[in-house]
N, C-alpha and C positions, 0 to 999 in steps of 0.2 A: 488727642486730650480735647477728651468734652466739654464739651460748654456744663453748666452745672453739676458737675463732680466736686468733691472735697478729696483734696488727695491727703496724707501721710508718708511724711519725703524726711528723707535719711542724705544729712550731707557728711560730709567726708573732709579732713583737711587735707588728704595725702593716702594714700596705698598703708591700712590697714592702724589710720592717725588717729584721732581727734575723731568724736562722732555726735551729732545732735541730730536730733529729733526733731520733724515740724509739724503741722495739720496746715492744710489750706485750702482758698475755695478756686482763687488764684495764683496757679507753681508758678506759673513764666513770672508776674509779679511781684509776688516768693522772692522767689532767686532771686533776683533785682533789685529788690531793699538790701537779703543781707550780703551780696555784691559792695552794692554803695554806701552799705557800713546805717542802715536806716533800720537793718533790722535790728535783729538778736544782737544783746551785747557782748553775748558770748561765743559767738563765729563770728563776729568783729573781732577779738582781742586774741580768740583764737586762731581764724585765718579757716574756718571753714566752708569753702566756696564749692566743693568736688558735687556736687549731686550728685550719689550709689544705686541709690534706690528708690522704687517709688509707686504704692497702693496707690489707687482710687478705686471712690466709692459711692454709692447712690446720696447717700446725707450724711448731714453733721454727724449724726448719731454716730451712725455706723463707721466712722471714718476718727471720732473720737476716744471709742472704746477699742481701733483699734491702736491710737496710737501710746496710747495709757497701757495697751501688756504691752509694744514693743518695749517700750518706757524699764517697767520693771523684767527684761530679761540679761539675764546677763550678756555679759558684752560675751561670750565666743557665742554667743546662741541669732547676736545678730548681726556677727564677723560673716555666719552659717547662711543665712541671711538673704545681704551684701552679694556672697560668690555663689548665689543656689542661682545667678541672672548675670552675673557680675565681675564675675573673676577676678580681673584683672583693675576691679577698680576706676572702671572709666566715667568719665562727667557726663551725663547723658540727660545736660542740659541743652545739648543741638535738638533732642530730640523732643523735647514740650513745644 
């Protein structure tokens, strides 16, 4: 992941569990915020800490547009997106 990029990420509580979609320009720091309980209250409440999908964008406008698009998708579409590159819903945070 390169500096100066913007990321849309999907967290999950478990395989086919509760999903959270977010955006950030510092993916590592944002994941740490979520895991420490200082991120989204929704993430904290439902224990959604597994990073299952990430997309990088050059501009914040592109990332925001993609985040909005994904949030309007049906759950089945989101699951298919995750499983295209991460069929077992493994935590990808070790790769960032």
